[in-house]
RODO-2510 file (C-alpha; in nm, 4 decimals, decimal comma):
residues 579
     n   res          X          Y          Z
     1     m    22,9885    -7,1928    11,5898
     2     p    23,0354    -6,8648    11,7907
     3     y    22,7896    -6,7814    12,0673
     4     a    22,5916    -6,4568    12,0910
     5     v    22,4179    -6,2678    12,3724
     6     r    22,1662    -6,0107    12,2529
     7     y    22,0932    -5,6905    12,4474
     8     h    21,7803    -5,4747    12,4105
     9     r    21,6864    -5,1600    12,6031
    10     f    21,4297    -4,8793    12,6026
    11     s    21,4147    -4,5676    12,8167
    12     t    21,0560    -4,5291    12,9382
    13     k    20,7810    -4,7661    13,0549
    14     r    20,5535    -4,6182    12,7898
    15     q    20,7763    -4,7649    12,5142
    16     d    20,6892    -5,1095    12,6457
    17     k    20,3633    -5,0769    12,4522
    18     g    20,5419    -4,9615    12,1353
    19     v    20,7633    -5,1291    11,8742
    20     s    21,1082    -5,0495    12,0220
    21     l    21,1719    -5,4007    12,1560
    22     d    21,0221    -5,5657    11,8479
    23     r    21,2543    -5,3647    11,6229
    24     q    21,5650    -5,4418    11,8299
    25     n    21,4713    -5,8100    11,8511
    26     e    21,4308    -5,8326    11,4742
    27     l    21,7606    -5,6551    11,3938
    28     t    21,9785    -5,8433    11,6427
    29     a    21,8259    -6,1799    11,5432
    30     a    21,8886    -6,1036    11,1757
    31     l    22,2563    -6,0169    11,2392
    32     c    22,3066    -6,3394    11,4366
    33     e    22,1443    -6,5459    11,1629
    34     k    22,3461    -6,3695    10,8933
    35     n    22,6764    -6,4531    11,0643
    36     g    22,5795    -6,7978    11,1922
    37     w    22,6018    -6,7109    11,5629
    38     t    22,4146    -6,9243    11,8179
    39     i    22,1987    -6,7135    12,0507
    40     i    22,2501    -6,8335    12,4103
    41     d    22,0849    -6,5469    12,5989
    42     t    21,8802    -6,2321    12,5475
    43     l    21,9071    -5,9459    12,7980
    44     e    21,6505    -5,6678    12,8315
    45     d    21,6526    -5,3443    13,0341
    46     k    21,3007    -5,2019    13,0384
    47     g    21,2564    -4,8378    13,1361
    48     r    21,6283    -4,7646    13,1815
    49     s    21,7553    -4,4464    13,0218
    50     a    22,0935    -4,4264    12,8503
    51     w    22,1163    -4,0659    12,9788
    52     k    22,1825    -4,1918    13,3323
    53     g    22,4025    -4,4891    13,2469
    54     d    22,2809    -4,6862    13,5503
    55     h    22,2086    -4,9918    13,3339
    56     l    22,5864    -5,0260    13,2841
    57     r    22,6168    -5,0841    13,6621
    58     v    22,2938    -5,2265    13,8020
    59     g    22,0849    -5,3267    13,4994
    60     e    22,1141    -5,6393    13,2878
    61     l    22,4371    -5,5042    13,1367
    62     g    22,5778    -5,4633    13,4866
    63     k    22,4949    -5,8274    13,5614
    64     f    22,6427    -5,9285    13,2242
    65     k    22,9683    -5,7526    13,3161
    66     v    22,9847    -5,9485    13,6443
    67     r    22,9373    -6,2746    13,4528
    68     v    23,2082    -6,1755    13,2039
    69     d    23,4527    -6,0947    13,4870
    70     a    23,3734    -6,4371    13,6376
    71     g    23,4710    -6,6078    13,3097
    72     e    23,1225    -6,7428    13,2421
    73     f    23,1382    -6,6743    12,8645
    74     e    23,3758    -6,8296    12,6142
    75     h    23,6281    -6,6095    12,4366
    76     g    23,4834    -6,4912    12,1090
    77     t    23,1265    -6,4613    12,2395
    78     f    22,9405    -6,1702    12,0802
    79     l    22,7359    -5,9059    12,2632
    80     v    22,4876    -5,8015    11,9926
    81     i    22,3206    -5,4575    12,0141
    82     e    22,1098    -5,2479    11,7767
    83     n    22,3387    -4,9445    11,8008
    84     l    22,5936    -4,8007    12,0396
    85     d    22,3540    -4,5614    12,2130
    86     r    22,1866    -4,8717    12,3596
    87     l    22,4984    -4,8818    12,5799
    88     s    22,5258    -4,5152    12,6827
    89     r    22,4528    -4,1573    12,5836
    90     q    22,5994    -4,0326    12,9068
    91     d    22,9763    -4,0051    12,8698
    92     v    23,2141    -4,1072    12,5895
    93     k    23,4913    -4,2129    12,8291
    94     l    23,2532    -4,4194    13,0440
    95     a    23,1067    -4,6093    12,7468
    96     r    23,4470    -4,6661    12,5878
    97     r    23,5977    -4,7902    12,9158
    98     w    23,3067    -5,0321    12,9646
    99     i    23,3551    -5,1725    12,6127
   100     e    23,7307    -5,2043    12,6609
   101     d    23,6773    -5,3929    12,9908
   102     i    23,4634    -5,6658    12,8343
   103     t    23,6708    -5,6926    12,5147
   104     d    23,9791    -5,7486    12,7317
   105     h    23,7986    -6,0642    12,8510
   106     g    23,7540    -6,1865    12,4923
   107     i    23,3985    -6,0573    12,4370
   108     k    23,3199    -5,8923    12,1047
   109     v    23,0608    -5,6162    12,0612
   110     a    22,8579    -5,6488    11,7412
   111     v    22,6586    -5,3435    11,6326
   112     c    22,3712    -5,3707    11,3842
   113     s    22,3756    -5,0056    11,2729
   114     p    22,6352    -4,9150    11,1620
   115     e    22,7352    -5,2795    11,1152
   116     i    23,0683    -5,3026    11,2952
   117     v    23,2393    -5,5450    11,5341
   118     l    23,4467    -5,4143    11,8238
   119     d    23,7084    -5,6321    11,9899
   120     s    24,0400    -5,5642    12,1652
   121     e    24,2268    -5,5398    11,8340
   122     a    23,9628    -5,3366    11,6520
   123     l    23,9555    -5,0810    11,9310
   124     s    24,3113    -4,9866    11,8460
   125     g    24,2396    -4,9762    11,4710
   126     s    24,0044    -4,7930    11,2347
   127     n    23,6870    -4,8946    11,4187
   128     i    23,7894    -4,6860    11,7159
   129     v    23,7272    -4,3704    11,5107
   130     s    23,3742    -4,4810    11,4173
   131     m    23,2974    -4,5789    11,7752
   132     v    23,4188    -4,2496    11,9225
   133     q    23,2356    -4,0455    11,6575
   134     y    22,9164    -4,2389    11,7269
   135     l    22,9428    -4,1957    12,1017
   136     l    23,0157    -3,8230    12,0619
   137     e    22,7010    -3,7867    11,8503
   138     a    22,4993    -3,9707    12,1164
   139     q    22,6415    -3,7390    12,3807
   140     r    22,5507    -3,4334    12,1701
   141     s    22,1946    -3,5657    12,1344
   142     t    22,1746    -3,6068    12,5105
   143     g    22,2898    -3,2481    12,5612
   144     e    22,0320    -3,1247    12,3097
   145     s    21,7534    -3,3230    12,4789
   146     s    21,8597    -3,1921    12,8200
   147     r    21,8612    -2,8348    12,6869
   148     k    21,5106    -2,8802    12,5433
   149     s    21,3934    -3,0264    12,8740
   150     q    21,5286    -2,7242    13,0626
   151     m    21,3597    -2,4891    12,8135
   152     s    21,0319    -2,6770    12,8598
   153     q    21,0580    -2,6416    13,2378
   154     k    21,1203    -2,2680    13,2012
   155     n    20,8162    -2,2369    12,9734
   156     v    20,5979    -2,4193    13,2283
   157     a    20,7253    -2,1946    13,5089
   158     e    20,6537    -1,8828    13,3025
   159     s    20,3051    -2,0103    13,2157
   160     l    20,2280    -2,0702    13,5843
   161     r    20,3553    -1,7214    13,6713
   162     k    20,1093    -1,5754    13,4197
   163     a    19,8256    -1,7958    13,5460
   164     r    19,8830    -1,6814    13,9054
   165     n    19,8421    -1,3241    13,7819
   166     g    19,5190    -1,4075    13,5991
   167     i    19,6781    -1,3803    13,2537
   168     v    19,5790    -1,6258    12,9800
   169     y    19,8807    -1,8445    12,8990
   170     s    19,7009    -2,0900    12,6697
   171     a    19,4179    -2,0529    12,4205
   172     r    19,2554    -2,3650    12,5684
   173     a    18,9658    -2,2671    12,7917
   174     p    18,6181    -2,3818    12,9012
   175     m    18,3600    -2,3487    12,6263
   176     w    18,1874    -2,0556    12,8019
   177     l    18,5041    -1,8422    12,7868
   178     r    18,7179    -1,6934    12,5135
   179     g    19,0682    -1,5626    12,5488
   180     t    19,4004    -1,5061    12,3745
   181     k    19,7476    -1,5387    12,5220
   182     g    19,8611    -1,2447    12,7313
   183     t    19,5084    -1,1103    12,7910
   184     k    19,2215    -1,1769    13,0335
   185     f    18,9405    -1,4251    12,9724
   186     e    18,6105    -1,2937    12,8424
   187     v    18,2827    -1,4564    12,9486
   188     i    18,0391    -1,5635    12,6766
   189     e    17,7298    -1,4623    12,8727
   190     e    17,4805    -1,6739    12,6788
   191     r    17,6806    -1,9878    12,7507
   192     a    17,7545    -1,8906    13,1114
   193     a    17,3789    -1,8579    13,1700
   194     l    17,3332    -2,2094    13,0344
   195     v    17,6025    -2,3439    13,2710
   196     r    17,4154    -2,1863    13,5633
   197     q    17,0942    -2,3482    13,4374
   198     i    17,2718    -2,6876    13,4325
   199     y    17,3712    -2,6361    13,7976
   200     e    17,0125    -2,5363    13,8850
   201     w    16,8779    -2,8505    13,7170
   202     s    17,1258    -3,0623    13,9101
   203     a    17,0303    -2,8950    14,2389
   204     s    16,6612    -2,9633    14,1651
   205     g    16,7294    -3,3371    14,1311
   206     l    16,7980    -3,3938    13,7611
   207     g    17,0836    -3,6346    13,6810
   208     y    17,3428    -3,6160    13,4018
   209     h    17,1326    -3,8137    13,1531
   210     a    16,8185    -3,6096    13,2200
   211     i    17,0073    -3,2813    13,1763
   212     a    17,1667    -3,4014    12,8525
   213     s    16,8237    -3,5056    12,7267
   214     r    16,6773    -3,1616    12,7981
   215     l    16,9663    -2,9858    12,6252
   216     n    16,9567    -3,2099    12,3208
   217     g    16,5974    -3,1104    12,2672
   218     s    16,6610    -2,7373    12,2754
   219     v    17,0269    -2,6246    12,2594
   220     e    17,2908    -2,6680    11,9894
   221     p    17,5834    -2,8704    12,1326
   222     w    17,9109    -2,6881    12,2028
   223     t    18,1379    -2,9853    12,1375
   224     k    18,2176    -3,1515    11,8068
   225     a    18,0457    -3,4699    11,6959
   226     s    18,2221    -3,7945    11,7897
   227     k    18,1924    -4,1614    11,6964
   228     k    17,9119    -4,1894    11,9529
   229     g    17,7149    -3,9276    11,7649
   230     d    17,6289    -3,5613    11,7839
   231     g    17,4666    -3,3794    12,0730
   232     w    17,5272    -3,3099    12,4404
   233     k    17,7230    -3,5932    12,6008
   234     v    17,6627    -3,7194    12,9541
   235     g    18,0370    -3,7064    13,0244
   236     y    18,0553    -3,3392    12,9292
   237     i    17,7616    -3,2550    13,1590
   238     r    17,9423    -3,4390    13,4389
   239     d    18,2628    -3,2413    13,3745
   240     i    18,0768    -2,9083    13,3832
   241     l    17,9225    -2,9994    13,7195
   242     l    18,2237    -3,1590    13,8881
   243     l    18,5331    -2,9868    13,7505
   244     p    18,6320    -2,6574    13,9196
   245     a    18,6446    -2,4308    13,6108
   246     a    18,2940    -2,2884    13,6714
   247     e    18,4173    -2,1780    14,0162
   248     g    18,7094    -1,9920    13,8559
   249     e    18,9744    -2,2349    13,9833
   250     y    19,2703    -2,3731    13,7901
   251     h    19,4205    -2,6875    13,9442
   252     v    19,7865    -2,7177    13,8437
   253     e    19,8879    -3,0493    13,6911
   254     e    20,2245    -3,2121    13,6342
   255     g    20,2543    -3,5224    13,4207
   256     g    19,8759    -3,5534    13,4096
   257     k    19,8428    -3,5499    13,7910
   258     r    19,7329    -3,2630    14,0121
   259     t    20,0120    -3,1142    14,2211
   260     g    19,7714    -2,9798    14,4833
   261     e    19,8263    -2,6149    14,3920
   262     v    19,5045    -2,4261    14,3182
   263     i    19,5140    -2,0934    14,1347
   264     l    19,2034    -1,8998    14,2316
   265     a    19,0292    -1,6608    13,9906
   266     y    19,2335    -1,7740    13,6895
   267     y    18,9000    -1,8183    13,5140
   268     p    18,6109    -1,5781    13,5765
   269     r    18,3694    -1,7353    13,8264
   270     i    18,0279    -1,7882    13,6643
   271     v    17,8455    -1,9984    13,9288
   272     d    17,8202    -1,8801    14,2899
   273     a    17,9398    -2,1020    14,5737
   274     d    17,5924    -2,1690    14,7150
   275     l    17,4586    -2,3052    14,3856
   276     v    17,7726    -2,5159    14,3332
   277     q    17,7297    -2,6708    14,6758
   278     r    17,3574    -2,7396    14,6301
   279     a    17,4150    -2,9002    14,2902
   280     r    17,6960    -3,1255    14,4124
   281     d    17,5116    -3,2173    14,7310
   282     a    17,2210    -3,3291    14,5114
   283     i    17,4602    -3,5388    14,3006
   284     r    17,5892    -3,7131    14,6130
   285     r    17,2351    -3,7799    14,7351
   286     r    17,1399    -3,9344    14,4012
   287     d    17,4172    -4,1966    14,4181
   288     g    17,2554    -4,5394    14,4235
   289     t    16,9163    -4,4197    14,3014
   290     g    16,9694    -4,4975    13,9332
   291     g    16,7700    -4,7114    13,6951
   292     a    16,4629    -4,6687    13,4819
   293     g    16,2468    -4,3800    13,5911
   294     r    16,5260    -4,2040    13,7757
   295     r    16,4444    -3,8628    13,6285
   296     e    16,0784    -3,8871    13,7287
   297     a    16,1739    -4,0501    14,0644
   298     r    15,9107    -4,3183    14,0132
   299     n    16,0614    -4,5219    14,2964
   300     l    16,1042    -4,2880    14,5927
   301     f    16,2920    -4,5609    14,7830
   302     a    16,5351    -4,6476    14,5013
   303     g    16,8607    -4,7917    14,6312
   304     r    16,7054    -4,8769    14,9679
   305     v    16,4669    -5,1637    14,8741
   306     k    16,6110    -5,5154    14,9176
   307     c    16,4838    -5,8710    14,8957
   308     g    16,4642    -6,0276    15,2413
   309     h    16,5572    -6,3706    15,1026
   310     c    16,8701    -6,3083    14,8921
   311     g    16,9651    -5,9513    14,9901
   312     d    16,9663    -5,8269    14,6305
   313     g    16,7712    -5,5239    14,5120
   314     m    16,4058    -5,5112    14,4129
   315     v    16,3082    -5,3915    14,0660
   316     r    15,9947    -5,1813    14,0088
   317     i    15,7535    -5,3309    13,7551
   318     v    15,4439    -5,1686    13,6025
   319     q    15,1468    -5,3793    13,4888
   320     r    14,8068    -5,2852    13,3418
   321     n    14,4862    -5,4837    13,3357
   322     r    14,2311    -5,4988    13,0548
   323     q    14,0748    -5,1755    13,1736
   324     k    14,4265    -5,0207    13,1453
   325     t    14,4411    -4,9583    13,5184
   326     q    14,8051    -4,9295    13,6197
   327     y    14,9577    -5,1256    13,9089
   328     e    15,3116    -5,0900    14,0379
   329     y    15,5007    -5,3803    14,1922
   330     l    15,8367    -5,4599    14,3489
   331     k    16,0006    -5,7860    14,2415
   332     c    16,3290    -5,9515    14,3414
   333     t    16,5958    -5,8669    14,0832
   334     r    16,7458    -6,2161    14,0926
   335     f    16,4129    -6,3956    14,0558
   336     n    16,3107    -6,1567    13,7797
   337     a    16,6311    -6,2311    13,5866
   338     a    16,6935    -6,6018    13,6526
   339     g    16,3932    -6,7488    13,8370
   340     a    16,3937    -6,9867    14,1329
   341     p    16,6735    -7,2359    14,2086
   342     k    16,6580    -7,5728    14,0279
   343     p    16,7690    -7,9147    14,1605
   344     e    17,0359    -7,9485    13,8928
   345     d    17,1904    -7,6044    13,9650
   346     d    17,5528    -7,5838    14,0703
   347     t    17,6680    -7,3360    14,3371
   348     a    17,7224    -7,0524    14,0906
   349     a    17,3782    -7,0967    13,9335
   350     r    17,2049    -7,1058    14,2734
   351     k    17,3690    -6,7745    14,3673
   352     r    17,2097    -6,6130    14,0624
   353     r    16,8584    -6,7244    14,1625
   354     c    16,6149    -6,6545    14,4460
   355     t    16,3134    -6,8246    14,6018
   356     n    16,1213    -6,4995    14,6464
   357     a    15,8741    -6,5144    14,3579
   358     t    15,6249    -6,2796    14,5245
   359     m    15,5448    -5,9362    14,3849
   360     f    15,4763    -5,6538    14,6310
   361     r    15,2427    -5,3640    14,5568
   362     y    15,4776    -5,0671    14,5450
   363     d    15,2078    -4,8047    14,4932
   364     l    15,0227    -4,9111    14,8077
   365     f    15,3427    -4,9334    15,0112
   366     e    15,4553    -4,5869    14,8966
   367     k    15,1364    -4,4172    15,0129
   368     a    15,1381    -4,5985    15,3464
   369     a    15,5076    -4,5263    15,4088
   370     l    15,4789    -4,1577    15,3182
   371     k    15,1908    -4,1221    15,5594
   372     e    15,4245    -4,2365    15,8373
   373     i    15,7547    -4,0692    15,7490
   374     l    15,7015    -3,7786    15,5099
   375     h    15,6850    -3,5261    15,7934
   376     l    16,0170    -3,6645    15,9209
   377     a    16,1897    -3,6606    15,5822
   378     l    16,0779    -3,3074    15,4961
   379     d    16,2505    -3,0921    15,7548
   380     n    16,2528    -2,7122    15,7532
   381     s    16,5352    -2,6923    15,4999
   382     f    16,3110    -2,8541    15,2376
   383     f    16,0745    -2,5545    15,2383
   384     i    16,3327    -2,2748    15,2424
   385     k    16,3315    -2,0504    14,9377
   386     t    16,6917    -2,0121    14,8271
   387     d    16,6437    -1,6428    14,7470
   388     d    16,5602    -1,5737    15,1128
   389     i    16,8820    -1,7186    15,2516
   390     s    17,1075    -1,6926    14,9455
   391     p    17,3530    -1,4340    15,0909
   392     l    17,4108    -1,6370    15,4077
   393     a    17,4231    -1,9670    15,2194
   394     g    17,6729    -1,8159    14,9771
   395     k    17,8894    -1,6999    15,2670
   396     v    17,8874    -2,0484    15,4197
   397     a    17,9721    -2,2072    15,0842
   398     d    18,2562    -1,9601    15,0201
   399     l    18,4044    -2,0134    15,3660
   400     s    18,3714    -2,3918    15,3313
   401     k    18,5633    -2,3807    15,0042
   402     t    18,8325    -2,1541    15,1519
   403     v    18,8776    -2,3865    15,4503
   404     e    18,9009    -2,6844    15,2124
   405     l    19,1759    -2,5141    15,0075
   406     k    19,3683    -2,4038    15,3162
   407     e    19,3564    -2,7558    15,4574
   408     a    19,4911    -2,8885    15,1256
   409     e    19,7710    -2,6296    15,1401
   410     q    19,8501    -2,7383    15,4954
   411     r    19,8759    -3,1024    15,3833
   412     r    20,1120    -3,0073    15,0987
   413     l    20,3401    -2,8153    15,3346
   414     l    20,3457    -3,1021    15,5837
   415     a    20,4298    -3,3514    15,3084
   416     f    20,7122    -3,1254    15,1838
   417     i    20,8565    -3,0820    15,5344
   418     m    20,8524    -3,4588    15,5874
   419     k    21,0454    -3,5144    15,2626
   420     v    21,3045    -3,2389    15,3134
   421     d    21,5259    -3,2424    15,6224
   422     d    21,5857    -2,8673    15,6292
   423     a    21,2854    -2,6610    15,5127
   424     p    21,2708    -2,3448    15,7299
   425     e    21,0650    -2,1443    15,4780
   426     a    20,8010    -2,4184    15,4538
   427     e    20,7891    -2,4478    15,8341
   428     e    20,7426    -2,0712    15,8631
   429     m    20,4605    -2,0799    15,6073
   430     l    20,2960    -2,3628    15,8026
   431     e    20,3146    -2,1658    16,1284
   432     q    20,1488    -1,8677    15,9592
   433     l    19,8815    -2,0893    15,8026
   434     r    19,7651    -2,2607    16,1219
   435     p    19,6189    -1,9538    16,3009
   436     e    19,4677    -1,8382    15,9721
   437     l    19,2955    -2,1757    15,9326
   438     r    19,1656    -2,1668    16,2920
   439     k    19,0206    -1,8208    16,2307
   440     l    18,8514    -1,9338    15,9077
   441     k    18,6970    -2,2354    16,0804
   442     a    18,5593    -2,0125    16,3551
   443     e    18,4093    -1,7783    16,0919
   444     l    18,2571    -2,0769    15,9140
   445     e    18,0989    -2,2061    16,2333
   446     a    17,9512    -1,8608    16,3093
   447     a    17,8186    -1,8253    15,9544
   448     q    17,6595    -2,1696    15,9722
   449     q    17,4870    -2,0749    16,2964
   450     d    17,3540    -1,7540    16,1348
   451     l    17,2264    -1,9570    15,8405
   452     d    17,0531    -2,2085    16,0686
   453     a    16,8896    -1,9231    16,2620
   454     a    16,7749    -1,7565    15,9393
   455     k    16,6029    -2,0754    15,8240
   456     g    16,3747    -2,0603    16,1252
   457     k    16,1011    -2,3013    16,2258
   458     v    15,7221    -2,3145    16,2066
   459     s    15,4578    -2,4603    16,4349
   460     p    15,3792    -2,8355    16,4115
   461     d    15,0396    -2,7563    16,2509
   462     e    15,1986    -2,5321    15,9880
   463     h    15,4666    -2,7928    15,9166
   464     l    15,1994    -3,0621    15,8715
   465     r    15,0047    -2,8342    15,6358
   466     r    15,2996    -2,7777    15,4038
   467     v    15,3955    -3,1480    15,4142
   468     l    15,0445    -3,2352    15,2948
   469     e    15,0838    -2,9865    15,0092
   470     v    15,3986    -3,1676    14,8971
   471     k    15,2190    -3,5009    14,9249
   472     e    14,9470    -3,3719    14,6931
   473     a    15,2095    -3,2497    14,4475
   474     i    15,3668    -3,5993    14,4369
   475     y    15,0441    -3,7297    14,2778
   476     s    14,9654    -3,4139    14,0797
   477     k    14,8209    -3,4495    13,7303
   478     d    15,0657    -3,1819    13,6140
   479     p    15,3677    -3,3912    13,4980
   480     e    15,6235    -3,1159    13,5644
   481     e    15,4914    -3,0416    13,9145
   482     q    15,4765    -3,4127    13,9958
   483     e    15,8269    -3,4788    13,8659
   484     q    15,9826    -3,1938    14,0598
   485     a    15,8061    -3,2885    14,3852
   486     r    15,8950    -3,6563    14,3545
   487     r    16,2633    -3,5838    14,2905
   488     k    16,2879    -3,3684    14,6020
   489     v    16,1004    -3,6155    14,8192
   490     r    16,3177    -3,9021    14,6902
   491     d    16,6331    -3,7098    14,7856
   492     a    16,4880    -3,6331    15,1299
   493     i    16,3926    -3,9973    15,1892
   494     q    16,7452    -4,1147    15,1050
   495     s    16,8756    -3,9352    15,4139
   496     v    16,6036    -4,0728    15,6454
   497     v    16,5328    -4,4325    15,5404
   498     t    16,8056    -4,6882    15,6029
   499     s    16,6421    -4,9940    15,4494
   500     v    16,3201    -5,1370    15,3065
   501     v    16,3156    -5,5189    15,3111
   502     c    16,0547    -5,7378    15,1378
   503     y    15,9666    -6,0827    15,2766
   504     s    15,7209    -6,3481    15,1605
   505     r    15,5945    -6,6510    15,3547
   506     p    15,3818    -6,9528    15,2578
   507     p    15,0079    -6,8768    15,2453
   508     l    14,7864    -6,9505    15,5427
   509     p    14,5473    -7,2472    15,5209
   510     g    14,2647    -7,1748    15,2809
   511     v    14,4448    -6,8738    15,1305
   512     k    14,5995    -6,8806    14,7831
   513     r    14,8281    -6,5809    14,8030
   514     p    15,1500    -6,5934    15,0091
   515     e    15,1872    -6,3687    15,3103
   516     r    15,3762    -6,0522    15,2206
   517     e    15,5549    -5,8191    15,4561
   518     i    15,7603    -5,5045    15,4032
   519     q    15,9824    -5,3862    15,6873
   520     m    16,1264    -5,0348    15,6871
   521     a    16,3927    -4,8951    15,9212
   522     l    16,4898    -4,5307    15,9642
   523     a    16,8403    -4,3915    16,0011
   524     g    16,9819    -4,4207    16,3513
   525     g    16,7500    -4,7091    16,4332
   526     y    16,4965    -4,4927    16,6184
   527     l    16,1906    -4,6123    16,4255
   528     a    16,0931    -4,9248    16,2379
   529     y    15,7697    -5,0183    16,0578
   530     q    15,5987    -5,3336    15,9344
   531     f    15,3510    -5,3212    15,6432
   532     d    15,1516    -5,6003    15,4831
   533     g    15,1218    -5,6564    15,1092
   534     e    14,8222    -5,4247    15,0816
   535     g    15,0024    -5,1257    15,2354
   536     n    14,8458    -5,1583    15,5802
   537     l    15,0637    -5,0663    15,8778
   538     l    15,1027    -5,3753    16,0965
   539     k    15,3430    -5,2491    16,3572
   540     k    15,5437    -4,9427    16,4450
   541     i    15,8375    -4,9774    16,6811
   542     s    15,9812    -4,6658    16,8410
   543     l    16,3083    -4,6657    17,0312
   544     q    16,2535    -4,3154    17,1643
   545     g    16,2639    -4,3198    17,5457
   546     i    16,3814    -4,6808    17,5788
   547     p    16,7606    -4,6422    17,5604
   548     d    16,8263    -4,9873    17,7078
   549     m    16,6722    -5,1468    17,4015
   550     m    16,8756    -4,9261    17,1677
   551     r    17,2151    -5,0431    17,2897
   552     g    17,4175    -5,2496    17,0477
   553     i    17,1707    -5,2338    16,7602
   554     a    17,3142    -5,1743    16,4137
   555     a    16,9985    -5,0623    16,2343
   556     t    17,1061    -5,1373    15,8806
   557     d    16,8365    -5,3978    15,8159
   558     g    16,4693    -5,3407    15,8806
   559     g    16,3857    -5,7065    15,9494
   560     a    16,6780    -5,7553    16,1873
   561     l    16,5827    -5,4391    16,3755
   562     v    16,2199    -5,5398    16,4173
   563     e    16,3110    -5,8903    16,5353
   564     t    16,5769    -5,7619    16,7776
   565     i    16,3368    -5,5163    16,9410
   566     r    16,0616    -5,7802    16,9572
   567     q    16,2915    -6,0208    17,1399
   568     r    16,4128    -5,7519    17,3805
   569     r    16,0575    -5,6458    17,4629
   570     l    15,9620    -6,0084    17,5318
   571     q    16,2636    -6,0448    17,7575
   572     a    16,1729    -5,7222    17,9380
   573     a    15,8117    -5,8399    17,9850
   574     d    15,9326    -6,1759    18,1171
   575     a    16,1605    -6,0022    18,3634
   576     e    15,8753    -5,7852    18,4930
   577     t    15,6460    -6,0840    18,5526
   578     g    15,9281    -6,2895    18,7044
   579     q    15,9067    -6,5646    18,4419
***
């Protein structure tokens, strides 16, 4: 019974997920079964194009040719392929010569479509005409594909030329613009105003979900309904806030990836640089503060509160008594979900549990903590009215963006120069860019200094007065005033507080309730606080003016900081008394 080696190939990695291999496998197996050939091997070249012909040399076919030359296969063995273009679309002479080489060694080429067999004798007979005609057709298809590819590249180049001149090259545009090819974009003012409102909401502390919720209650959605339902989608709100279209920028892409080129003013700018920066800064500050009550900022220390026993987060829980009085607690996330460890637990189960069953009064802790740190968290920038400094802030934001783009351009030029041995034009462009970038950075630094000076400062008494006003607003009976104040204070606290750690200890003799302690550390390790379970300040440790005790402290954990300073103070006291 003759032996057969099947060969399958597809051109691109993407076809690996398609039916190309399945189809070839089915056809070649059927031909072998039909003729009674025994399959001894199956060769596959994945992602190798017949345009280039490299699979004939270095792919599985190349290895097959080496094995044929070494006499590894018996005379009369069949190489079974779906069709001849699986061998080559590159050059008729190359493909024919390759076939002649293996048939001279007694190998036969069996083609499924059209169903023909090529051997040394057949190549000098009628089959040679069919083979040459087929290979010529494959070569013509390659030429046609290459021509279309070149046309596509020219179209892309022409589109980019138009985009660089601010001319619409595609009808696709952000939903707040309209435009036709060959013209300029026109702003739909009603929608542009809504985009600006979305940025304002983000800058004030609202997240994607909260913004979508507000819009769904008042504004008809711009996008079509999907399987997830109608309305404003969180993902679309995120795109509006994070993608550069609202700034007027078009980021060039190639193959779905950004090339690094930025075309400025392709779209009309509808949101000024200062508002963009404030909105995105607020988004960055909100990272890690998610969960229930995020919009209302019910937990001002969200993302910072940890269990001192397992290191996991603490969840905020609300309870009411029979008189409907509300109490707010912090509880270990692990204990709340899985309870305390059990004797029969394996290692994995124990890791999901925690021994800290104690609940900590969040409402009492919040008031006590704000009394200590609110004046530190709310610096002068918190009280600045954006209208008063908007021109200077806008200048700083514009210069920051320009510096960012120039630095990206500098990186692209450097990468190009490193790839190309001789790139005099790119080197010249880089030399021109460097002094320009230095000048822009100097302008940015001067503008930032002007902005800082314009913000100004107030006396300590005046600062305390306005901090107390904010504190009152946090507990205001007006829901909107309270929500807005709490969001801003939460964002301010995130930049000041490093950690809040909750510990519980066995109760003292004669006491039913366990001892509770909350330790809070501030950024930089300069201050740490200890509170009891009722919100009373137990201890305040300041590192100001004692630099020796500050050395080597990584103040990322409130409890560790407090204990480290306590030990160092004891050591210092012992040294003074000579003990």
